[in-house]
N, CA, C and O atoms as a GROMACS GRO file, in nm:
protein
  520
    1MET      N    1  -0.264  -7.374  -2.890
    1MET     CA    2  -0.194  -7.251  -2.883
    1MET      C    3  -0.231  -7.180  -2.754
    1MET      O    4  -0.345  -7.180  -2.706
    2GLU      N    5  -0.128  -7.121  -2.705
    2GLU     CA    6  -0.162  -7.059  -2.565
    2GLU      C    7  -0.187  -6.907  -2.611
    2GLU      O    8  -0.107  -6.846  -2.682
    3GLN      N    9  -0.310  -6.850  -2.560
    3GLN     CA   10  -0.314  -6.715  -2.583
    3GLN      C   11  -0.244  -6.624  -2.473
    3GLN      O   12  -0.253  -6.660  -2.356
    4LYS      N   13  -0.186  -6.525  -2.501
    4LYS     CA   14  -0.145  -6.433  -2.415
    4LYS      C   15  -0.263  -6.325  -2.369
    4LYS      O   16  -0.356  -6.279  -2.435
    5LYS      N   17  -0.227  -6.304  -2.243
    5LYS     CA   18  -0.343  -6.222  -2.179
    5LYS      C   19  -0.295  -6.070  -2.195
    5LYS      O   20  -0.184  -6.030  -2.162
    6LYS      N   21  -0.388  -5.997  -2.246
    6LYS     CA   22  -0.362  -5.845  -2.300
    6LYS      C   23  -0.355  -5.787  -2.150
    6LYS      O   24  -0.415  -5.817  -2.048
    7PHE      N   25  -0.261  -5.698  -2.178
    7PHE     CA   26  -0.208  -5.602  -2.046
    7PHE      C   27  -0.305  -5.500  -2.045
    7PHE      O   28  -0.322  -5.424  -2.141
    8SER      N   29  -0.388  -5.497  -1.914
    8SER     CA   30  -0.463  -5.357  -1.922
    8SER      C   31  -0.444  -5.321  -1.751
    8SER      O   32  -0.412  -5.400  -1.662
    9LEU      N   33  -0.475  -5.174  -1.738
    9LEU     CA   34  -0.434  -5.109  -1.618
    9LEU      C   35  -0.552  -5.161  -1.523
    9LEU      O   36  -0.540  -5.147  -1.401
   10LYS      N   37  -0.665  -5.220  -1.577
   10LYS     CA   38  -0.774  -5.236  -1.480
   10LYS      C   39  -0.750  -5.375  -1.413
   10LYS      O   40  -0.782  -5.390  -1.295
   11ASN      N   41  -0.694  -5.478  -1.488
   11ASN     CA   42  -0.638  -5.603  -1.454
   11ASN      C   43  -0.509  -5.586  -1.365
   11ASN      O   44  -0.500  -5.657  -1.265
   12TRP      N   45  -0.409  -5.496  -1.395
   12TRP     CA   46  -0.311  -5.479  -1.314
   12TRP      C   47  -0.312  -5.459  -1.161
   12TRP      O   48  -0.244  -5.511  -1.073
   13TRP      N   49  -0.431  -5.349  -1.155
   13TRP     CA   50  -0.460  -5.269  -1.035
   13TRP      C   51  -0.541  -5.385  -0.959
   13TRP      O   52  -0.529  -5.399  -0.837
   14LYS      N   53  -0.628  -5.470  -1.039
   14LYS     CA   54  -0.700  -5.544  -0.933
   14LYS      C   55  -0.599  -5.658  -0.869
   14LYS      O   56  -0.610  -5.704  -0.756
   15ASP      N   57  -0.503  -5.692  -0.962
   15ASP     CA   58  -0.409  -5.809  -0.911
   15ASP      C   59  -0.282  -5.748  -0.829
   15ASP      O   60  -0.188  -5.822  -0.800
   16ALA      N   61  -0.281  -5.638  -0.800
   16ALA     CA   62  -0.162  -5.552  -0.695
   16ALA      C   63  -0.197  -5.573  -0.584
   16ALA      O   64  -0.307  -5.530  -0.549
   17ARG      N   65  -0.115  -5.644  -0.495
   17ARG     CA   66  -0.118  -5.659  -0.367
   17ARG      C   67   0.009  -5.583  -0.329
   17ARG      O   68   0.119  -5.634  -0.345
   18PRO      N   69  -0.009  -5.448  -0.275
   18PRO     CA   70   0.114  -5.389  -0.193
   18PRO      C   71   0.145  -5.412  -0.083
   18PRO      O   72   0.048  -5.426  -0.008
   19THR      N   73   0.259  -5.426  -0.029
   19THR     CA   74   0.283  -5.433   0.125
   19THR      C   75   0.243  -5.328   0.215
   19THR      O   76   0.221  -5.221   0.158
   20LYS      N   77   0.228  -5.330   0.334
   20LYS     CA   78   0.192  -5.245   0.429
   20LYS      C   79   0.331  -5.112   0.413
   20LYS      O   80   0.311  -4.991   0.402
   21THR      N   81   0.437  -5.166   0.415
   21THR     CA   82   0.552  -5.065   0.398
   21THR      C   83   0.518  -4.972   0.267
   21THR      O   84   0.509  -4.850   0.276
   22ALA      N   85   0.499  -5.041   0.147
   22ALA     CA   86   0.471  -4.965   0.030
   22ALA      C   87   0.390  -4.882   0.062
   22ALA      O   88   0.436  -4.768   0.068
   23VAL      N   89   0.244  -4.895   0.096
   23VAL     CA   90   0.127  -4.829   0.155
   23VAL      C   91   0.163  -4.726   0.242
   23VAL      O   92   0.113  -4.616   0.222
   24PHE      N   93   0.243  -4.744   0.336
   24PHE     CA   94   0.278  -4.620   0.420
   24PHE      C   95   0.366  -4.547   0.353
   24PHE      O   96   0.341  -4.426   0.350
   25TRP      N   97   0.479  -4.591   0.287
   25TRP     CA   98   0.563  -4.450   0.219
   25TRP      C   99   0.512  -4.401   0.107
   25TRP      O  100   0.547  -4.293   0.060
   26SER      N  101   0.408  -4.489   0.048
   26SER     CA  102   0.342  -4.382  -0.081
   26SER      C  103   0.236  -4.270   0.019
   26SER      O  104   0.207  -4.158  -0.023
   27TRP      N  105   0.202  -4.309   0.118
   27TRP     CA  106   0.102  -4.204   0.191
   27TRP      C  107   0.218  -4.094   0.239
   27TRP      O  108   0.183  -3.976   0.250
   28VAL      N  109   0.347  -4.129   0.265
   28VAL     CA  110   0.437  -3.994   0.329
   28VAL      C  111   0.482  -3.926   0.215
   28VAL      O  112   0.498  -3.804   0.213
   29ALA      N  113   0.501  -3.994   0.128
   29ALA     CA  114   0.535  -3.940  -0.023
   29ALA      C  115   0.415  -3.847  -0.057
   29ALA      O  116   0.448  -3.732  -0.085
   30CYS      N  117   0.290  -3.874  -0.061
   30CYS     CA  118   0.153  -3.776  -0.120
   30CYS      C  119   0.171  -3.682  -0.010
   30CYS      O  120   0.160  -3.568  -0.055
   31VAL      N  121   0.194  -3.683   0.120
   31VAL     CA  122   0.174  -3.582   0.236
   31VAL      C  123   0.289  -3.490   0.184
   31VAL      O  124   0.260  -3.375   0.149
   32VAL      N  125   0.414  -3.533   0.179
   32VAL     CA  126   0.515  -3.434   0.163
   32VAL      C  127   0.503  -3.366   0.028
   32VAL      O  128   0.539  -3.249   0.028
   33LEU      N  129   0.455  -3.419  -0.100
   33LEU     CA  130   0.416  -3.351  -0.199
   33LEU      C  131   0.303  -3.261  -0.186
   33LEU      O  132   0.313  -3.148  -0.233
   34THR      N  133   0.191  -3.301  -0.123
   34THR     CA  134   0.094  -3.186  -0.096
   34THR      C  135   0.161  -3.061  -0.035
   34THR      O  136   0.130  -2.946  -0.068
   35MET      N  137   0.248  -3.088   0.050
   35MET     CA  138   0.316  -2.985   0.126
   35MET      C  139   0.395  -2.886   0.028
   35MET      O  140   0.374  -2.766   0.012
   36ILE      N  141   0.477  -2.953  -0.023
   36ILE     CA  142   0.538  -2.866  -0.125
   36ILE      C  143   0.468  -2.808  -0.218
   36ILE      O  144   0.520  -2.701  -0.253
   37ILE      N  145   0.369  -2.834  -0.274
   37ILE     CA  146   0.291  -2.776  -0.390
   37ILE      C  147   0.198  -2.686  -0.305
   37ILE      O  148   0.155  -2.588  -0.366
   38GLY      N  149   0.164  -2.698  -0.196
   38GLY     CA  150   0.073  -2.584  -0.117
   38GLY      C  151   0.138  -2.479  -0.066
   38GLY      O  152   0.085  -2.369  -0.056
   39PHE      N  153   0.268  -2.505  -0.028
   39PHE     CA  154   0.358  -2.354   0.007
   39PHE      C  155   0.433  -2.332  -0.089
   39PHE      O  156   0.478  -2.218  -0.081
   40ALA      N  157   0.479  -2.403  -0.201
   40ALA     CA  158   0.509  -2.308  -0.311
   40ALA      C  159   0.439  -2.244  -0.410
   40ALA      O  160   0.472  -2.137  -0.461
   41TRP      N  161   0.327  -2.320  -0.442
   41TRP     CA  162   0.217  -2.275  -0.537
   41TRP      C  163   0.091  -2.229  -0.493
   41TRP      O  164   0.027  -2.140  -0.549
   42GLY      N  165   0.057  -2.291  -0.395
   42GLY     CA  166  -0.091  -2.287  -0.345
   42GLY      C  167  -0.094  -2.185  -0.239
   42GLY      O  168  -0.187  -2.204  -0.161
   43GLY      N  169  -0.016  -2.076  -0.210
   43GLY     CA  170  -0.033  -1.990  -0.138
   43GLY      C  171  -0.046  -1.979   0.025
   43GLY      O  172  -0.082  -1.887   0.098
   44TRP      N  173   0.006  -2.138   0.055
   44TRP     CA  174  -0.008  -2.155   0.206
   44TRP      C  175   0.113  -2.078   0.256
   44TRP      O  176   0.216  -2.055   0.193
   45VAL      N  177   0.079  -2.038   0.390
   45VAL     CA  178   0.180  -1.957   0.481
   45VAL      C  179   0.183  -1.997   0.605
   45VAL      O  180   0.078  -2.046   0.646
   46THR      N  181   0.301  -1.990   0.702
   46THR     CA  182   0.269  -2.017   0.818
   46THR      C  183   0.224  -1.914   0.899
   46THR      O  184   0.234  -1.797   0.862
   47GLY      N  185   0.171  -1.948   1.018
   47GLY     CA  186   0.127  -1.881   1.119
   47GLY      C  187   0.201  -1.721   1.144
   47GLY      O  188   0.144  -1.613   1.158
   48ARG      N  189   0.324  -1.748   1.142
   48ARG     CA  190   0.396  -1.666   1.152
   48ARG      C  191   0.372  -1.540   1.054
   48ARG      O  192   0.339  -1.426   1.086
   49THR      N  193   0.401  -1.596   0.917
   49THR     CA  194   0.390  -1.513   0.805
   49THR      C  195   0.249  -1.449   0.797
   49THR      O  196   0.232  -1.331   0.766
   50SER      N  197   0.157  -1.532   0.825
   50SER     CA  198   0.040  -1.454   0.813
   50SER      C  199   0.001  -1.341   0.937
   50SER      O  200  -0.081  -1.252   0.915
   51ARG      N  201   0.064  -1.356   1.058
   51ARG     CA  202   0.048  -1.251   1.149
   51ARG      C  203   0.144  -1.127   1.110
   51ARG      O  204   0.110  -1.013   1.142
   52GLN      N  205   0.246  -1.148   1.051
   52GLN     CA  206   0.332  -1.019   0.997
   52GLN      C  207   0.226  -0.961   0.860
   52GLN      O  208   0.196  -0.841   0.852
   53LEU      N  209   0.182  -1.050   0.772
   53LEU     CA  210   0.091  -0.987   0.671
   53LEU      C  211  -0.014  -0.898   0.734
   53LEU      O  212  -0.039  -0.783   0.699
   54ALA      N  213  -0.077  -0.973   0.839
   54ALA     CA  214  -0.206  -0.886   0.898
   54ALA      C  215  -0.138  -0.764   0.966
   54ALA      O  216  -0.205  -0.662   0.959
   55LYS      N  217  -0.063  -0.758   1.007
   55LYS     CA  218   0.010  -0.635   1.077
   55LYS      C  219   0.040  -0.548   0.987
   55LYS      O  220   0.001  -0.432   1.003
   56ASP      N  221   0.107  -0.579   0.884
   56ASP     CA  222   0.144  -0.496   0.788
   56ASP      C  223   0.012  -0.413   0.706
   56ASP      O  224   0.003  -0.293   0.681
   57LEU      N  225  -0.078  -0.515   0.678
   57LEU     CA  226  -0.217  -0.452   0.632
   57LEU      C  227  -0.278  -0.385   0.710
   57LEU      O  228  -0.340  -0.291   0.661
   58ALA      N  229  -0.285  -0.404   0.867
   58ALA     CA  230  -0.346  -0.323   0.940
   58ALA      C  231  -0.285  -0.194   0.942
   58ALA      O  232  -0.349  -0.090   0.922
   59GLN      N  233  -0.156  -0.200   0.967
   59GLN     CA  234  -0.065  -0.059   0.962
   59GLN      C  235  -0.072   0.045   0.850
   59GLN      O  236  -0.051   0.166   0.863
   60ASP      N  237  -0.111  -0.038   0.712
   60ASP     CA  238  -0.114   0.043   0.602
   60ASP      C  239  -0.247   0.108   0.585
   60ASP      O  240  -0.264   0.217   0.530
   61ALA      N  241  -0.343   0.028   0.639
   61ALA     CA  242  -0.501   0.108   0.646
   61ALA      C  243  -0.516   0.215   0.716
   61ALA      O  244  -0.572   0.318   0.677
   62VAL      N  245  -0.446   0.190   0.870
   62VAL     CA  246  -0.439   0.318   0.969
   62VAL      C  247  -0.362   0.438   0.891
   62VAL      O  248  -0.415   0.549   0.891
   63THR      N  249  -0.252   0.420   0.832
   63THR     CA  250  -0.171   0.501   0.771
   63THR      C  251  -0.276   0.568   0.656
   63THR      O  252  -0.292   0.689   0.639
   64GLU      N  253  -0.331   0.476   0.595
   64GLU     CA  254  -0.429   0.578   0.482
   64GLU      C  255  -0.509   0.656   0.536
   64GLU      O  256  -0.511   0.774   0.502
   65ARG      N  257  -0.598   0.604   0.639
   65ARG     CA  258  -0.700   0.666   0.709
   65ARG      C  259  -0.647   0.802   0.750
   65ARG      O  260  -0.695   0.911   0.718
   66LEU      N  261  -0.535   0.779   0.829
   66LEU     CA  262  -0.467   0.895   0.925
   66LEU      C  263  -0.419   1.004   0.817
   66LEU      O  264  -0.405   1.122   0.848
   67SER      N  265  -0.395   0.958   0.694
   67SER     CA  266  -0.334   1.067   0.595
   67SER      C  267  -0.456   1.169   0.553
   67SER      O  268  -0.438   1.291   0.545
   68LEU      N  269  -0.590   1.100   0.525
   68LEU     CA  270  -0.698   1.188   0.534
   68LEU      C  271  -0.708   1.297   0.636
   68LEU      O  272  -0.753   1.409   0.610
   69ILE      N  273  -0.667   1.264   0.742
   69ILE     CA  274  -0.693   1.346   0.832
   69ILE      C  275  -0.568   1.461   0.805
   69ILE      O  276  -0.592   1.582   0.807
   70CYS      N  277  -0.471   1.422   0.788
   70CYS     CA  278  -0.364   1.509   0.752
   70CYS      C  279  -0.395   1.622   0.644
   70CYS      O  280  -0.351   1.736   0.657
   71VAL      N  281  -0.484   1.578   0.522
   71VAL     CA  282  -0.511   1.657   0.430
   71VAL      C  283  -0.630   1.754   0.491
   71VAL      O  284  -0.637   1.874   0.465
   72ALA      N  285  -0.710   1.693   0.566
   72ALA     CA  286  -0.814   1.791   0.626
   72ALA      C  287  -0.750   1.874   0.716
   72ALA      O  288  -0.806   1.984   0.724
   73GLN      N  289  -0.641   1.860   0.797
   73GLN     CA  290  -0.557   1.954   0.874
   73GLN      C  291  -0.508   2.068   0.780
   73GLN      O  292  -0.512   2.187   0.811
   74PHE      N  293  -0.460   2.016   0.659
   74PHE     CA  294  -0.416   2.105   0.560
   74PHE      C  295  -0.518   2.208   0.500
   74PHE      O  296  -0.492   2.324   0.470
   75ASN      N  297  -0.649   2.139   0.485
   75ASN     CA  298  -0.733   2.227   0.420
   75ASN      C  299  -0.802   2.338   0.532
   75ASN      O  300  -0.872   2.427   0.485
   76ARG      N  301  -0.783   2.333   0.653
   76ARG     CA  302  -0.781   2.415   0.770
   76ARG      C  303  -0.700   2.525   0.772
   76ARG      O  304  -0.750   2.629   0.814
   77ASP      N  305  -0.571   2.525   0.731
   77ASP     CA  306  -0.476   2.614   0.720
   77ASP      C  307  -0.506   2.736   0.635
   77ASP      O  308  -0.517   2.716   0.514
   78PRO      N  309  -0.520   2.840   0.673
   78PRO     CA  310  -0.551   2.978   0.634
   78PRO      C  311  -0.453   2.999   0.495
   78PRO      O  312  -0.488   3.063   0.396
   79ALA      N  313  -0.355   2.947   0.508
   79ALA     CA  314  -0.247   2.972   0.400
   79ALA      C  315  -0.193   2.868   0.315
   79ALA      O  316  -0.084   2.862   0.259
   80LYS      N  317  -0.299   2.778   0.317
   80LYS     CA  318  -0.295   2.653   0.246
   80LYS      C  319  -0.250   2.673   0.106
   80LYS      O  320  -0.167   2.595   0.061
   81GLU      N  321  -0.309   2.797   0.010
   81GLU     CA  322  -0.258   2.803  -0.099
   81GLU      C  323  -0.094   2.830  -0.137
   81GLU      O  324  -0.021   2.784  -0.225
   82THR      N  325  -0.079   2.902  -0.056
   82THR     CA  326   0.091   2.942  -0.023
   82THR      C  327   0.150   2.821  -0.010
   82THR      O  328   0.226   2.782  -0.098
   83LYS      N  329   0.125   2.751   0.094
   83LYS     CA  330   0.210   2.635   0.150
   83LYS      C  331   0.194   2.518   0.053
   83LYS      O  332   0.269   2.421   0.062
   84LEU      N  333   0.102   2.524  -0.036
   84LEU     CA  334   0.109   2.404  -0.130
   84LEU      C  335   0.202   2.438  -0.261
   84LEU      O  336   0.260   2.349  -0.323
   85GLN      N  337   0.208   2.571  -0.294
   85GLN     CA  338   0.285   2.604  -0.356
   85GLN      C  339   0.451   2.603  -0.324
   85GLN      O  340   0.546   2.597  -0.403
   86GLU      N  341   0.449   2.611  -0.204
   86GLU     CA  342   0.590   2.615  -0.138
   86GLU      C  343   0.621   2.423  -0.129
   86GLU      O  344   0.727   2.364  -0.148
   87LEU      N  345   0.529   2.384  -0.105
   87LEU     CA  346   0.560   2.222  -0.101
   87LEU      C  347   0.591   2.168  -0.244
   87LEU      O  348   0.672   2.078  -0.269
   88ASN      N  349   0.509   2.241  -0.342
   88ASN     CA  350   0.556   2.199  -0.481
   88ASN      C  351   0.687   2.238  -0.512
   88ASN      O  352   0.745   2.170  -0.596
   89GLN      N  353   0.754   2.344  -0.456
   89GLN     CA  354   0.892   2.372  -0.477
   89GLN      C  355   0.999   2.287  -0.401
   89GLN      O  356   1.112   2.266  -0.443
   90VAL      N  357   0.945   2.238  -0.276
   90VAL     CA  358   1.044   2.157  -0.224
   90VAL      C  359   1.082   2.030  -0.277
   90VAL      O  360   0.998   1.954  -0.326
   91SER      N  361   1.206   2.003  -0.271
   91SER     CA  362   1.253   1.877  -0.345
   91SER      C  363   1.169   1.773  -0.302
   91SER      O  364   1.097   1.784  -0.203
   92GLY      N  365   1.175   1.661  -0.380
   92GLY     CA  366   1.092   1.537  -0.323
   92GLY      C  367   1.108   1.466  -0.202
   92GLY      O  368   1.018   1.433  -0.124
   93TYR      N  369   1.229   1.446  -0.193
   93TYR     CA  370   1.268   1.377  -0.061
   93TYR      C  371   1.235   1.485   0.088
   93TYR      O  372   1.227   1.454   0.207
   94GLU      N  373   1.224   1.588   0.033
   94GLU     CA  374   1.206   1.686   0.163
   94GLU      C  375   1.069   1.722   0.179
   94GLU      O  376   1.034   1.783   0.280
   95ARG      N  377   0.980   1.688   0.082
   95ARG     CA  378   0.834   1.717   0.121
   95ARG      C  379   0.770   1.666   0.246
   95ARG      O  380   0.678   1.720   0.306
   96ARG      N  381   0.847   1.525   0.286
   96ARG     CA  382   0.786   1.469   0.406
   96ARG      C  383   0.809   1.558   0.526
   96ARG      O  384   0.720   1.576   0.610
   97ASN      N  385   0.916   1.607   0.532
   97ASN     CA  386   0.994   1.699   0.637
   97ASN      C  387   0.876   1.825   0.658
   97ASN      O  388   0.812   1.848   0.760
   98TYR      N  389   0.874   1.892   0.534
   98TYR     CA  390   0.798   2.021   0.520
   98TYR      C  391   0.646   1.983   0.570
   98TYR      O  392   0.586   2.069   0.634
   99VAL      N  393   0.592   1.875   0.547
   99VAL     CA  394   0.449   1.832   0.598
   99VAL      C  395   0.439   1.810   0.739
   99VAL      O  396   0.336   1.829   0.804
  100GLN      N  397   0.561   1.764   0.792
  100GLN     CA  398   0.581   1.730   0.937
  100GLN      C  399   0.603   1.852   1.008
  100GLN      O  400   0.550   1.873   1.116
  101ASP      N  401   0.684   1.938   0.946
  101ASP     CA  402   0.713   2.089   1.001
  101ASP      C  403   0.570   2.168   1.029
  101ASP      O  404   0.545   2.226   1.134
  102GLN      N  405   0.474   2.158   0.904
  102GLN     CA  406   0.382   2.224   0.922
  102GLN      C  407   0.264   2.164   1.036
  102GLN      O  408   0.170   2.234   1.073
  103GLY      N  409   0.282   2.046   1.076
  103GLY     CA  410   0.199   1.973   1.187
  103GLY      C  411   0.111   1.912   1.142
  103GLY      O  412   0.044   1.849   1.225
  104TRP      N  413   0.073   1.902   1.010
  104TRP     CA  414  -0.042   1.846   0.957
  104TRP      C  415  -0.050   1.712   0.973
  104TRP      O  416  -0.160   1.660   0.956
  105ALA      N  417   0.085   1.614   1.015
  105ALA     CA  418   0.094   1.487   1.008
  105ALA      C  419   0.089   1.462   1.155
  105ALA      O  420   0.101   1.346   1.193
  106THR      N  421   0.072   1.561   1.244
  106THR     CA  422   0.069   1.517   1.372
  106THR      C  423  -0.072   1.478   1.415
  106THR      O  424  -0.142   1.580   1.419
  107MET      N  425  -0.119   1.402   1.439
  107MET     CA  426  -0.252   1.344   1.485
  107MET      C  427  -0.303   1.427   1.602
  107MET      O  428  -0.223   1.481   1.678
  108PRO      N  429  -0.424   1.439   1.617
  108PRO     CA  430  -0.463   1.506   1.735
  108PRO      C  431  -0.450   1.393   1.863
  108PRO      O  432  -0.495   1.279   1.858
  109GLY      N  433  -0.383   1.448   1.969
  109GLY     CA  434  -0.342   1.363   2.098
  109GLY      C  435  -0.217   1.323   2.080
  109GLY      O  436  -0.163   1.275   2.179
  110ASP      N  437  -0.141   1.330   1.958
  110ASP     CA  438  -0.018   1.282   1.968
  110ASP      C  439   0.096   1.394   1.964
  110ASP      O  440   0.065   1.505   1.921
  111GLU      N  441   0.230   1.369   2.010
  111GLU     CA  442   0.305   1.462   2.045
  111GLU      C  443   0.395   1.496   1.930
  111GLU      O  444   0.443   1.608   1.912
  112GLU      N  445   0.416   1.391   1.852
  112GLU     CA  446   0.509   1.391   1.726
  112GLU      C  447   0.424   1.351   1.598
  112GLU      O  448   0.324   1.281   1.587
  113PRO      N  449   0.484   1.404   1.526
  113PRO     CA  450   0.416   1.388   1.368
  113PRO      C  451   0.469   1.219   1.346
  113PRO      O  452   0.566   1.168   1.401
  114ASP      N  453   0.375   1.156   1.252
  114ASP     CA  454   0.388   1.032   1.191
  114ASP      C  455   0.450   1.048   1.064
  114ASP      O  456   0.397   1.115   0.975
  115ARG      N  457   0.569   0.985   1.048
  115ARG     CA  458   0.630   0.988   0.906
  115ARG      C  459   0.556   0.893   0.824
  115ARG      O  460   0.565   0.941   0.711
  116ALA      N  461   0.491   0.791   0.816
  116ALA     CA  462   0.441   0.704   0.716
  116ALA      C  463   0.311   0.805   0.702
  116ALA      O  464   0.256   0.795   0.593
  117VAL      N  465   0.265   0.879   0.772
  117VAL     CA  466   0.130   0.961   0.736
  117VAL      C  467   0.186   1.075   0.683
  117VAL      O  468   0.111   1.136   0.608
  118ALA      N  469   0.283   1.116   0.697
  118ALA     CA  470   0.337   1.223   0.633
  118ALA      C  471   0.361   1.209   0.480
  118ALA      O  472   0.325   1.289   0.393
  119GLU      N  473   0.439   1.076   0.460
  119GLU     CA  474   0.460   1.051   0.314
  119GLU      C  475   0.326   1.020   0.239
  119GLU      O  476   0.314   1.068   0.126
  120GLU      N  477   0.221   0.945   0.290
  120GLU     CA  478   0.112   0.936   0.219
  120GLU      C  479   0.036   1.082   0.207
  120GLU      O  480  -0.024   1.107   0.103
  121CYS      N  481   0.037   1.172   0.306
  121CYS     CA  482  -0.015   1.306   0.265
  121CYS      C  483   0.053   1.380   0.173
  121CYS      O  484  -0.010   1.463   0.106
  122VAL      N  485   0.183   1.363   0.157
  122VAL     CA  486   0.263   1.430   0.055
  122VAL      C  487   0.187   1.386  -0.087
  122VAL      O  488   0.175   1.461  -0.185
  123LYS      N  489   0.150   1.281  -0.079
  123LYS     CA  490   0.114   1.177  -0.227
  123LYS      C  491  -0.028   1.286  -0.261
  123LYS      O  492  -0.045   1.363  -0.356
  124LEU      N  493  -0.112   1.258  -0.152
  124LEU     CA  494  -0.216   1.329  -0.147
  124LEU      C  495  -0.244   1.455  -0.183
  124LEU      O  496  -0.339   1.496  -0.250
  125LEU      N  497  -0.128   1.534  -0.120
  125LEU     CA  498  -0.139   1.676  -0.140
  125LEU      C  499  -0.095   1.720  -0.280
  125LEU      O  500  -0.154   1.813  -0.335
  126MET      N  501   0.012   1.654  -0.344
  126MET     CA  502   0.068   1.628  -0.471
  126MET      C  503  -0.071   1.600  -0.565
  126MET      O  504  -0.075   1.657  -0.675
  127LEU      N  505  -0.161   1.533  -0.532
  127LEU     CA  506  -0.273   1.533  -0.640
  127LEU      C  507  -0.355   1.642  -0.630
  127LEU      O  508  -0.415   1.679  -0.730
  128ILE      N  509  -0.372   1.716  -0.495
  128ILE     CA  510  -0.436   1.835  -0.505
  128ILE      C  511  -0.362   1.958  -0.586
  128ILE      O  512  -0.431   2.036  -0.651
  129GLY      N  513  -0.234   1.971  -0.581
  129GLY     CA  514  -0.185   2.071  -0.635
  129GLY      C  515  -0.167   2.041  -0.783
  129GLY      O  516  -0.116   2.135  -0.843
  130LYS      N  517  -0.192   1.943  -0.850
  130LYS     CA  518  -0.229   1.925  -0.974
  130LYS      C  519  -0.310   2.003  -1.066
  130LYS      O  520  -0.331   1.963  -1.180
   0.00000   0.00000   0.00000
């Protein structure tokens, strides 16, 4: 009687003789799959996206630091208590304009107030007013 050879992955792999074409397309598939996984779930981004993210983060950091200067300029105002009460009475969407009109969001050396700084300054001043 003839015995059947038992199937094993080890023997199959040892006996496998892939063609160059099959090896090439396997590599291409691995590269494409790696890129899909990397960009979809791995957190990879293009250079353009990373530059935009860096620009946005830098702008947010500058705005955050300048809003502290805005609060310092508010603290130097002799009528700050009265103006803080007025700021609390102004409707939410007009508070930024109030801070800009007071000149607190105008940074030293600038001619115009910074809108983003005024918005952050309002948030900080609302915390002080509580």
